[in-house]
C-alpha positions as CSV (number, residue, x, y, z in Angstrom):
1,M,-42.0,-5.1,20.9
2,T,-39.1,-4.4,19.4
3,S,-38.4,-2.3,16.3
4,I,-36.0,-3.5,13.7
5,V,-34.5,-0.1,13.7
6,E,-34.0,-0.9,17.8
7,S,-32.8,-4.8,17.4
8,T,-30.4,-3.1,14.8
9,S,-29.1,-0.4,16.3
10,D,-28.4,-2.4,19.9
11,A,-26.4,-5.3,17.6
12,F,-24.4,-2.5,16.6
13,V,-23.7,-1.0,20.1
14,A,-22.6,-4.7,21.4
15,G,-20.2,-4.9,19.6
16,L,-18.3,-1.6,19.9
17,D,-18.6,-2.8,23.9
18,Y,-14.8,-2.2,23.5
19,L,-15.1,2.1,23.4
20,R,-17.5,2.0,26.5
21,D,-14.5,3.2,28.5
22,P,-13.7,7.0,28.0
23,R,-11.0,7.4,26.5
24,H,-11.3,4.6,24.0
25,Q,-14.3,7.6,22.3
26,R,-11.2,9.6,22.1
27,V,-9.3,7.7,20.3
28,A,-11.9,7.2,18.3
29,L,-12.8,10.7,18.1
30,A,-9.4,11.6,17.2
31,T,-9.2,8.9,14.8
32,Y,-11.8,10.0,12.8
33,E,-11.3,13.7,13.0
34,L,-8.0,12.4,11.3
35,I,-8.8,10.0,8.7
36,A,-11.8,12.7,7.5
37,T,-8.8,14.5,6.2
38,G,-8.5,12.1,3.6
39,K,-5.0,11.2,4.7
40,P,-3.4,8.7,7.4
41,A,-3.3,9.8,10.5
42,R,-0.6,8.8,12.5
43,V,-0.9,7.5,15.5
44,D,1.3,10.0,17.3
45,R,-1.2,12.7,16.2
46,I,-3.8,11.1,17.2
47,A,-2.6,10.6,21.3
48,E,-2.0,13.7,20.7
49,G,-5.8,14.5,20.3
50,A,-7.3,11.9,22.4
51,G,-4.6,13.3,25.8
52,V,-4.1,9.6,25.2
53,D,-0.6,8.2,25.6
54,I,1.3,7.1,22.6
55,E,1.7,3.2,23.8
56,E,-1.9,2.7,24.4
57,V,-2.9,4.0,21.8
58,E,-0.4,1.6,19.8
59,E,-2.1,-1.2,21.9
60,W,-5.2,-0.3,21.3
61,M,-4.7,-0.4,17.7
62,S,-3.0,-2.6,17.4
63,D,-6.4,-5.2,19.4
64,W,-9.1,-3.3,18.0
65,P,-11.1,-5.0,15.1
66,A,-12.3,-2.5,12.1
67,V,-8.2,-0.7,11.6
68,F,-6.4,-0.9,9.0
69,R,-2.5,1.0,8.8
70,D,-0.5,1.9,5.7
71,E,3.4,0.7,5.8
72,D,4.6,3.1,8.1
73,G,1.8,1.8,10.3
74,A,-0.6,5.0,10.3
75,I,-4.1,4.2,10.3
76,T,-6.1,3.7,6.8
77,G,-9.1,2.5,8.0
78,F,-11.5,3.5,10.9
79,F,-14.5,1.5,11.4
80,G,-15.5,2.9,8.3
81,L,-14.0,5.1,7.0
82,S,-11.0,5.8,5.2
83,V,-8.1,7.4,2.7
84,N,-9.2,5.0,0.4
85,D,-10.6,6.2,-2.8
86,G,-11.4,2.1,-4.0
87,F,-14.2,2.3,-1.6
88,A,-18.1,3.9,-3.5
89,H,-19.1,5.6,-1.1
90,R,-17.5,9.5,-0.7
91,F,-17.7,11.8,1.7
92,D,-16.9,15.5,2.1
93,T,-17.1,17.9,4.3
94,D,-16.1,21.9,4.8
95,E,-14.2,21.2,7.9
96,Y,-12.4,18.1,6.9
97,G,-12.3,17.4,3.3
98,R,-12.5,14.1,1.2
99,A,-12.9,10.8,2.7
100,W,-14.6,7.3,2.3
101,T,-16.6,5.2,3.7
102,W,-16.7,0.6,4.2
103,C,-21.1,1.3,3.7
104,T,-23.6,3.5,3.2
105,Y,-24.5,3.8,6.9
106,D,-20.6,4.9,7.8
107,P,-21.7,8.7,7.2
108,L,-25.5,8.1,8.5
109,F,-23.6,7.8,11.9
110,I,-19.8,9.5,11.7
111,A,-21.5,12.9,10.9
112,K,-22.8,12.4,14.0
113,V,-19.6,11.7,15.9
114,L,-18.1,14.2,13.9
115,G,-20.5,16.7,15.1
116,V,-19.9,17.7,11.1
117,T,-22.4,18.0,8.2
118,A,-21.7,15.6,5.0
119,R,-22.4,15.7,1.7
120,V,-22.2,11.2,0.6
121,S,-22.4,10.0,-2.8
122,S,-22.9,6.5,-4.2
123,N,-24.0,4.5,-7.1
124,C,-27.1,1.9,-6.3
125,P,-25.1,-1.3,-7.5
126,V,-29.1,-2.6,-8.7
127,T,-29.1,0.2,-11.7
128,G,-25.8,3.0,-12.0
129,T,-28.2,5.8,-10.7
130,P,-25.6,8.1,-8.3
131,V,-27.4,8.8,-5.2
132,T,-26.6,11.7,-2.7
133,L,-27.2,13.0,0.1
134,T,-26.5,15.2,2.6
135,V,-26.7,13.8,6.4
136,T,-26.1,16.2,9.6
137,P,-26.4,15.8,13.4
138,E,-29.6,16.2,13.4
139,G,-30.9,14.3,10.6
140,V,-31.3,13.6,6.1
141,R,-31.4,15.5,4.1
142,D,-31.9,16.3,0.4
143,L,-31.9,12.4,-0.5
144,D,-32.2,12.4,-5.1
145,P,-33.3,11.2,-6.1
146,P,-35.9,10.9,-2.9
147,T,-37.2,7.5,-3.7
148,A,-34.1,6.1,-3.1
149,V,-33.7,3.8,0.0
150,M,-30.9,1.3,1.2
151,S,-30.1,-1.7,2.9
152,M,-28.6,-3.2,5.8
153,L,-27.7,-7.0,7.6
154,P,-28.2,-7.4,11.2
155,P,-24.5,-6.6,12.8
156,D,-25.0,-10.0,14.8
157,R,-24.1,-12.1,11.1
158,A,-21.6,-10.5,10.5
159,S,-18.2,-10.5,12.2
160,F,-16.4,-7.2,13.9
161,R,-13.1,-8.6,12.5
162,D,-13.5,-8.7,9.6
163,L,-16.5,-5.8,9.3
164,I,-15.1,-4.8,5.2
165,T,-16.6,-8.2,3.1
166,T,-19.0,-9.8,6.0
167,L,-21.2,-6.9,6.7
168,C,-20.0,-3.1,4.6
169,H,-20.4,-5.5,1.5
170,F,-23.9,-5.9,1.6
171,I,-24.9,-2.3,3.1
172,W,-25.4,0.0,-0.2
173,L,-28.2,2.8,-1.0
174,F,-31.0,1.9,-3.8
175,E,-32.3,4.6,-6.3
176,T,-35.1,2.8,-5.5
177,A,-37.3,-0.1,-3.0
178,E,-38.3,-1.8,-5.9
179,A,-34.6,-2.0,-6.7
180,A,-33.3,-2.8,-3.4
181,E,-35.8,-5.5,-3.0
182,S,-34.5,-7.2,-6.0
183,W,-30.7,-6.9,-5.0
184,T,-31.9,-8.1,-0.9
185,A,-33.5,-11.0,-2.3
186,Q,-30.1,-12.2,-3.8
187,N,-28.3,-12.0,-1.1
188,P,-30.0,-13.6,2.2
189,G,-30.9,-11.9,5.7
190,T,-30.2,-8.4,4.3
191,F,-33.6,-6.5,4.4
192,V,-34.6,-2.6,3.0
193,I,-34.8,0.8,5.3
194,S,-35.4,4.4,4.6
195,V,-32.4,6.5,4.9
196,D,-34.8,8.4,7.4
197,E,-34.3,4.3,9.7
198,G,-30.1,3.9,9.0
199,F,-30.4,7.4,10.1
200,E,-31.9,7.2,13.4
201,I,-30.5,3.1,14.1
202,G,-27.1,5.5,13.7
203,R,-28.0,8.1,16.0
204,R,-29.1,5.2,18.6
205,M,-25.6,3.8,17.5
206,T,-23.6,7.0,18.7
207,D,-25.9,7.9,21.5
208,Q,-25.1,4.9,23.3
209,V,-21.0,4.1,22.6
210,F,-19.9,8.1,22.9
211,D,-20.7,10.6,25.3
212,S,-20.4,13.2,22.9
213,P,-19.7,14.8,19.8
214,S,-16.3,15.8,19.2
215,S,-15.0,19.4,17.9
216,P,-12.8,20.1,15.0
217,L,-9.5,20.2,15.0
């Protein structure tokens, strides 16, 4: 029988089918590297980092879902990572600096994609208690409080063209399982998993979508 981890990661992989091309993967990796610095990613710098023509990067970014741009055309948000501190989930790395993620699932796979250790901080939406953890390419450590869990919504119930409102708004860290269950009871389709299970979903997704992690700029 397929587990909830397997079915959820498979649904994410299906939604990211457009990244199966190695050149698309290089562009995605270069974009993550630049946004992780906390500054918008210019298309010319993405193209340079990925070894792809600017015109192709521009074409893909204009077509791909989950891409946000500023008035100058630079990428400010890309599939889970943002320069916008209006998001509630902080993503700090020594290699890059400070950025923000759209939900608490995002750092669990983005740290692996980048090949870095990330310090993540958020707040339980029920109790308001801060929840922190460290994510490495190998797993999660230093979860505080250790009772913390997370919510998840099957990505096949969401629109990849509107990921933030149809998926990310439903994935949070909670102080306890009891707090999470009280929240999921009010949000149909969501369910509670451990943070380690969330990492495993991200690991499986990353291993299938990206051929190899990038190295820091």
